[in-house]
C-alpha positions in Angstrom: 58.4 -146.3 207.8 56.7 -146.4 211.1 55.7 -149.6 212.8 54.4 -150.9 216.1 57.1 -153.2 217.4 57.2 -155.7 220.2 60.6 -155.6 222.0 59.7 -157.8 225.0 56.9 -160.0 226.0 54.4 -158.4 228.4 51.9 -160.3 230.5 49.5 -157.3 230.5 49.6 -157.2 226.6 50.2 -153.5 226.4 53.8 -152.7 225.5 54.5 -151.9 221.9 56.9 -149.3 220.6 56.4 -147.1 217.6 59.7 -147.3 215.8 61.2 -146.2 212.5 62.0 -149.3 210.5 63.1 -150.2 207.0 60.4 -150.3 204.4 60.2 -153.8 203.0 60.9 -154.7 199.3 58.6 -157.4 197.8 60.3 -160.7 196.9 59.5 -162.6 193.6 56.1 -163.9 194.8 55.2 -161.1 197.2 53.0 -158.0 197.0 54.0 -154.7 198.7 50.9 -153.2 200.3 50.5 -149.7 201.7 48.5 -150.5 204.9 45.5 -148.2 205.4 43.8 -150.1 208.2 45.1 -152.9 210.5 42.7 -154.8 212.8 43.5 -155.6 216.4 42.7 -159.2 217.3 42.8 -161.3 220.4 45.6 -163.2 218.7 47.7 -160.0 218.9 47.3 -159.9 222.7 48.2 -163.6 222.9 51.5 -163.0 221.0 52.4 -159.9 223.1 51.8 -161.9 226.3 54.1 -164.7 225.0 51.3 -167.3 224.9 52.1 -168.7 221.4 55.9 -169.0 221.9 55.7 -172.8 221.8 53.8 -172.7 218.5 55.7 -169.9 216.8 59.0 -168.9 218.5 59.2 -165.3 217.2 62.4 -163.5 217.3 62.2 -160.0 218.9 62.0 -157.2 218.1 58.9 -158.1 216.1 56.5 -155.9 214.0 53.1 -156.8 215.3 49.7 -157.2 213.5 47.9 -160.1 211.8 45.2 -158.7 209.5 44.9 -155.6 207.4 43.5 -153.8 204.3 45.3 -151.5 202.0 46.4 -150.7 198.4 49.0 -152.5 196.3 52.1 -150.3 196.0 54.3 -152.8 194.0 54.5 -156.5 193.1 57.2 -159.1 192.7 58.2 -160.4 189.3 56.2 -163.6 189.6 52.9 -162.0 190.9 50.0 -162.5 188.5 46.8 -161.6 190.3 47.5 -158.0 191.5 48.9 -154.8 190.2 49.7 -151.4 191.7 46.6 -149.5 192.9 44.5 -152.6 193.7 42.5 -152.7 196.9 43.4 -155.7 198.9 43.0 -157.3 202.3 44.6 -160.3 204.0 45.9 -162.1 206.9 49.7 -162.2 207.4 51.2 -165.7 207.5 51.7 -166.7 211.1 55.4 -167.1 210.6 55.8 -163.6 209.2 53.3 -161.1 210.8 53.7 -157.4 210.6 50.4 -155.6 209.7 51.0 -152.8 212.3 53.1 -150.9 209.9 52.8 -148.4 207.1 53.8 -151.1 204.5 53.7 -154.9 204.5 55.3 -157.4 202.0 52.9 -160.3 201.7 52.8 -163.6 199.7 50.3 -163.2 196.8 48.3 -166.2 198.0 47.6 -164.5 201.4 45.7 -161.6 199.7 42.3 -161.1 198.2 40.7 -158.2 196.3 38.4 -156.1 198.6 34.8 -156.2 197.4 33.4 -152.9 196.3 30.9 -152.8 199.1 33.5 -152.9 201.9 35.6 -150.0 203.1 39.2 -150.5 204.2 38.1 -150.4 207.8 35.5 -153.0 207.3 37.7 -155.2 205.1 40.5 -155.3 207.7 38.3 -157.0 210.2 37.4 -159.9 207.9 40.4 -162.2 207.3 41.2 -163.8 210.7 37.6 -164.4 211.8 36.6 -165.6 208.3 39.5 -168.0 208.2 38.6 -169.3 211.7 35.0 -169.9 210.5 36.1 -171.7 207.3 38.5 -173.9 209.3 35.7 -174.9 211.7 33.5 -176.0 208.8 36.4 -177.9 207.2 36.9 -179.7 210.5 33.2 -180.5 210.9 32.8 -181.5 207.2 29.0 -181.0 207.4 26.8 -182.3 204.6 24.2 -180.2 202.8 21.0 -180.1 204.8 22.6 -180.9 208.2 21.8 -178.3 210.9 24.6 -176.3 212.5 24.4 -174.6 215.9 26.3 -171.3 215.9 27.0 -169.9 219.4 27.3 -166.2 219.5 25.6 -165.7 216.1 25.9 -161.9 216.2 29.5 -161.8 217.3 32.4 -161.4 214.9 33.0 -165.1 214.3 29.2 -165.9 214.2 28.7 -163.2 211.7 31.2 -164.9 209.4 29.9 -168.4 210.1 26.3 -167.6 209.1 26.9 -166.6 205.5 29.3 -169.5 205.1 26.6 -171.9 206.4 24.1 -170.4 203.9 26.6 -170.9 201.0 27.0 -174.6 202.1 23.2 -175.0 202.2 23.3 -175.7 206.0 20.3 -174.8 208.2 21.6 -173.1 211.3 20.5 -171.9 214.7 22.5 -169.0 216.1 22.4 -167.7 219.7 22.5 -164.0 220.7 21.9 -161.8 223.7 18.6 -159.9 223.2 19.6 -156.3 222.5 18.5 -153.7 219.9 22.0 -153.9 218.3 21.9 -157.7 218.0 18.4 -157.5 216.7 19.6 -155.2 213.9 22.6 -157.5 213.2 20.3 -160.5 213.0 18.2 -158.7 210.5 21.3 -157.6 208.5 22.5 -161.3 208.4 19.0 -162.3 207.3 18.6 -164.7 210.2 15.1 -166.0 210.4 15.3 -167.5 213.9 17.7 -166.6 216.7 17.9 -168.4 220.1 17.9 -165.6 222.7 20.3 -166.9 225.3 18.7 -165.2 228.3 15.0 -166.0 227.6 14.8 -169.1 225.4 15.8 -172.7 226.3 18.8 -174.0 224.3 17.9 -177.7 224.7 
């Protein structure tokens, strides 16, 4: 199968090679996914530039890519939640990335079914930002009714944090630059009040 491979760290974050590599076989608790879409994330650039070597000392060559969407091709003998043909999306474990490839073998727990209302392209952009938003709320441990300030409410992370805040019954105040596109996104996220960063006081 073809994959985008990092062979050496690059401070400019640009050097990946398309290589022919062996198609993975799923282990007992893994799911083999045919990748239809993989999202490019700032974390990918950080890995290419060697900025996470102290956290995760990857061995090179390394198949790149952290989040993806695709279809289940096969499952390991202990997998219970998925079967061949299922639409799934997920974030590769930090210790075993590899979404920039035609196939990826992933632990069952790192996957979720794609909701019917999301395309593969849309679903691939969800896992990493959604996980970041969830981790932020877990760290804050807000109580129902407490207000949450969401900086960049119409950005990728903010757009994930808003529905989570709603689910947790947390009033929130997002910020956004006043543009037609951001106005539409605020409407789509059913935001009743947005602090316009260039024209409204934030105090």
